[in-house]
N, C-alpha and C positions, 0 to 999 in steps of 0.2 A: 362640323361647320368650322369655317376659318375665323380666326380673330381678327376683327377689324379694328384699326386704328381709332382712336377717339376724334381725331381731325377728319373732318369732311373732305373727301378729295374735290378738287376744284371741277368746274363744269368741263364737259370733253371739248367744248367749243374752245377753250383756252389752251388745249395741248397742241404742241408741235412736234415736228419730226426732228431728227437729230441735226438735219442740215440747217433748218430754221433756227434752231436754237445757238448754232454756232454763229449763224449770221447776226442774231440778235445782241450776241454777246463777244464781239469781236476783240474788246479790250483785255477781257478774261482769257479768251481762247482765240488767239489769232489765226490759227489753222486748224481744220479737221483733225489732224493728227493730235494736237495738243488737247482738244476735247475727248478723243480716244483714248489718251494715256490718263487722263483724269476720271473717266468713267472706268477704267480697269482698276485704278488705286482706289476709288470711293464709291463704287456702285452701291453696295449696301446701305451707305450712309444716306445717299441719295433716294434711295427707295424707300428707307425708313422714314425719312424726313417729308415723303410726299410730292418729290420732285420727278420721279421718274415711274413711270406706269408701263406695264406689258400688257398689251392687248393683241390677241391673235397672232402671237409670236413677233410682233414689233413692239419696238419701244417708243414711248411718247413721253414728251416733256413738258413740264410746266415753267416757263422761263422765269417769273418773278421769285418763284420757290427755290428753283435751281440757283438762282444768282444769289440768295441769301445763302444757301448752303455753302457754295463755292466760296464766298467771300469770308465764312466762318471758318473753313477749311484753311484758307489762305493766311487768316489772322493767327490761327494755331501754330502753323508751320512757321510764321514769321516769329512768334513768341518763341518756340522750340530753338530755332536757329540763334536767336539773340541769347537765350539762357546757357546754349551750348556754347557759344563762342566768348562768353563773357566770364 
């Protein structure tokens, strides 16, 4: 049996498609390609954090959790840039 996370998943009614996610977070992902790049780079982190779910070969997203993780990733990037340039 698979080891499930201690955090309960959100209700299925709160999950959205990739297109809906990008439309809900245009400030973070102004285009579909920017969201695609983010997912290629950090998909495992989003899955581990409970923001991305795969159901019947399709990916679904929990917008509030996805946004929280995206901002955490952005803060890490900003900190890394600051320390590498200073």
